C-alpha positions as CSV (number, residue, x, y, z in Angstrom):
1,X,-9.6,14.4,-5.8
2,X,-10.2,11.1,-3.9
3,X,-13.7,12.3,-2.8
4,X,-14.6,13.4,-6.4
5,X,-13.4,10.1,-8.0
6,X,-15.1,8.0,-5.3
7,X,-18.3,10.0,-5.7
8,X,-18.2,9.1,-9.4
9,X,-17.7,5.5,-8.6
10,X,-14.3,5.5,-10.2
11,X,-11.7,3.0,-9.0
12,X,-8.3,4.6,-8.8
13,X,-4.8,3.9,-7.6
14,X,-3.2,6.5,-5.4
15,X,0.6,6.8,-5.7
16,X,2.7,8.9,-3.4
17,X,5.2,10.6,-5.8
18,X,7.1,12.0,-2.9
19,X,8.0,8.5,-1.8
20,X,8.1,6.7,-5.2
21,X,10.9,8.0,-7.4
22,X,10.0,6.0,-10.4
23,X,6.4,7.3,-10.3
24,X,7.6,10.9,-9.8
25,X,9.9,10.6,-12.8
26,X,7.0,9.2,-14.9
27,X,4.7,12.0,-13.8
28,X,7.3,14.6,-14.7
29,X,7.9,12.9,-18.1
30,X,4.1,12.9,-18.8
31,X,3.3,16.4,-17.6
32,X,6.6,18.3,-17.7
33,X,6.2,19.3,-14.1
34,X,6.0,18.2,-10.5
35,X,2.3,18.9,-9.6
36,X,-0.3,17.0,-7.6
37,X,-2.8,15.8,-8.0
38,X,-2.2,14.4,-11.4
39,X,-4.7,12.0,-12.8
40,X,-4.0,9.8,-15.8
41,X,-6.4,7.6,-17.7
42,X,-5.0,6.0,-20.8
43,X,-3.2,8.8,-22.7
44,X,-5.3,11.5,-21.0
45,X,-3.7,13.6,-18.2
46,X,-5.3,16.2,-15.9
47,X,-3.0,18.2,-13.6
48,X,-4.6,19.7,-10.6
49,X,-8.3,19.5,-9.6
50,X,-9.9,20.8,-12.8
51,X,-13.5,19.6,-12.5
52,X,-14.4,20.4,-16.1
53,X,-11.4,18.4,-17.5
54,X,-12.1,15.5,-15.1
55,X,-15.7,15.4,-16.2
56,X,-14.6,15.3,-19.8
57,X,-12.1,12.5,-19.1
58,X,-14.7,10.4,-17.4
59,X,-17.4,10.8,-20.1
């Protein structure tokens, strides 16, 4: 995921949900599950490395 986003010139903030309980709770609230990677941009959320969905999100 990091390589993909960097390759697209996207600035991102990496959060370790295993170490950050508040971030983990927010991720579960937004997605309904504990799954990484999870990418959020505004109200859009992509769980897992789904290249097609990520491309749509970035367009």
